[in-house]
N, C-alpha and C positions, 0 to 999 in steps of 0.2 A: 608146297603149302601156300607160298605167296601168290601163285597163279590161281589157286582155289579161292583164297581170300578175295582176290580181284574179281573173279567171276561171281562170287556170292554178293559182293557189294554192287557190282554192275546190275545184277538181276534185281536186287532189293530196291535200288534207286529207280529202276524202271516201273516198279509196281507200288511203291510207297509214296503217298503225297507229301507235300511240304518239306519239313526238315528231317534229315537223317544224321545222327551223330555216331562217330566211330572212335573207339578208344584202343590205343596201342600200349604195349608194356613199357616202352621207353622212347625218348626222342631219336636215339640212334637207330633203333629198330624201325621206327616210323619212316625215317629218311631213306633207309635201305629199301623198304617196301615200296614207297612212292617212286623211287628211282626205277625199280624193276617194273612197276606198273606203267610208267612212261614208255619204257621200251616195248612192253607187251600190248600197248594200245588201250589199256584199261582206263586210263585217265580221260582219253578222248571219248570213250563210250559213256563214262559217267557225266562228262560235260555236255553231252547231247541232251541229257535229261534235267540236270541241275547244275547250279554254280558250285564251285569247289573252294573251300577255305581250309587253311592249315594252321594249327596252333604252333607257335615257335617259342623259344626260350626268352624272347624279347617281350616284355609286358605290354609295351605300347603297340607293337605289331599285332599281338594277340587280341588286345582290346578292339583294335580297328577291324580285325577279321571277324570278331564276334558281332560288332555293330552291323557290318555288311551282311553277315549271315542272317541276323534278325530281320534286316530290311528285305532280303531276298525271300524269306519265309512269309513276311507280312504282305508283300505285293503279289504273291502267288507263283513266283518263278521257281521257288523251291531251292534248297541248298544242302550240301554235304559238308560237315565239319569234321576234319581229322584231328584228333587230340590225343593227349597222353594221360594214362591212368592216374599218375600221381602229380599231374601238372595243375595249372591254374583253373582250367575249365572243369575238371572233375571235382574240385573242392567246393566251389561256391556258386556255380552258375546253374540255374534251373531251366530246363528245356520243356516248359509246360505247354500243353495243348499242341498247336500246329508247329511249335519250335522243335518238337521232337516226337515224330510219329514212329520212329524206329531207332534203336540203339544197338550197335554191334560191338562186342568185346572180342578183340583179336588177341588171343593168348591169355595167360594167367599172370596178373600183375604182382609177381614176387618182388620183394624189396631187395635192393643191392646189398649182398651179404658181407661185403668186405669192410663195411664201415665200422670203426672202432666202437662207436656208441651202441650200434646194434649188437656187436659181439658181447659187450658188457651186459646189455639187457638180457640176452639169451643165457649168459652165464648165471645171472641173478635168478632168472626164472627156473633154470635147471636146479640150482642149489637150494633155493628157498621153497619152491612149489613142485619140484619134480616134473616140470612141464618140458617135454622133449622139444628140441630145436625145430624139428620138422613140423610138429603139431602147431607150434606158434607161428611159423612162417606161412603154413597153409591157411591157418585161421586169418592171419593178417591180410594175405592175398585175397581170400574170399570176401573179407570185409570191404576191401577196396573195390573189388569187382562189383559187389552189391551197391556200393556208393555210386559208382559210375552208372550202372544200368538203371538205378533208382532215380536218376536225374530226369527221366522222361515222364514219370508219374508223380504229379504234385497235387493230387486231390481226387475225390471220388468221381468227379465228372470227366476226368482225364483218361486217355487211353494211349497205348503205344506197344510196339513189338520189341521184345528183348531177345537178341540173338547172342548166345554164348558160343563163339566160333572157336572152340578148342575141345577136342575129344575128352581131355582130362576132366572137364567139368562134369562129365557123366559118371565118373567114378564115385563110389559111395563116400569115401573119405573127404572128397571135395564137396559133393552135393550136401552132405550132412552139416557142413559148416556155413552154408548159405542161410540167410534169414528165412524164418518160417513162411513169410508171405510169398517168397519166391519158390520155396520148396513145394508149397501147395499146388502151384501151377506147373511144376516141372514133372509132369507125368512120364511114365516109361515110354509112352507112344511119341513123346516129344524129344526123345534123346537119340543121339547118333543118326540124325537125319542127313540125307544128301542135300545138295544145294537145291535141286529141283523140288524135292519134297518140302523143304523149308519155304521156298517161294510160293508153292501151291497153297500151303496152309495160310501163309500171310495174305495172299490174294483173297482167299475165301473169307478169312476173318475180317479184312478191311471192308469187303463188300457188306458184311453183316453190320459192322460198326457205322457204315454210311447210311443205314436206314433211319427214318425219322425216330426221334427219341422223345418220349413223354415222361412226365414225372410219375404218372400212374403206374407205368411199367416197373418203376423202381420201389414201389411200396412193398415193404416186407423183405426187400433185397438189400438195398443200401439206405433206404429211408424207412423209418418206423411207421407202422399203421396206427390208427387210433386205438385199436384193441391192444396192440403191443405196449403203447404208451400208458394205457390204463391198468396194466397188470400190477399186482402188489410189489413185485420185485423191482420193476422200473420206477414206481413211485418212490420206493425207498432210496434208490440210486439218485433220483432227482433231489430228494430231501437232503441227502448227504452232500451233494454238490452245492446246494444252496447254503448249507451250514458252513462248508469250507470256504465259500466265496465271501 
């Protein structure tokens, strides 16, 4: 699995411009994976294309890594940031536009289940609302996964590739707990892809996104046309907003 993750990241780094962000399930897992990648030569391959920065549990080190990551993306060198799903980076940092053209989620970020607070919460949900432990833990993990991968899209003019690098994301019980806006684009043809297929789709899509972009192309898609604005339904919505404001 670790070797496959390494080859996927190395291939993605070679074809995706600017910034690439990766999320792991825990600091310990990330350290083990990075150590294995050093031995396998994956780190050297990545550094041929982009600079590499790693989030640590030290807040000052992580802030410095983030600053340098942003600098590398700004000056066109490109960079990869390895971070943790429930860490500092996943909670409050936005990777809009060139700061995040691809995000990779390695594994499903389940919460540490031995915590006493979590056990009490699970007990309460089971007794009061008949919510099974497994359902809550899966929902919580999917919410965190969505929060991580959603960091690369911060507006309607933004774009990025989201890679859920774990076969379990394809299962219906996991897929159904992802937000609607992710489910809409998670077609059956995009599930259980090999590394080669994923890279091929990414290359094709990035070429498409690199074409000149005009405002007129977006009328009726993400921008309203004059006809749409003048419809009775839209006028009523505008009036409601004005009254609320």
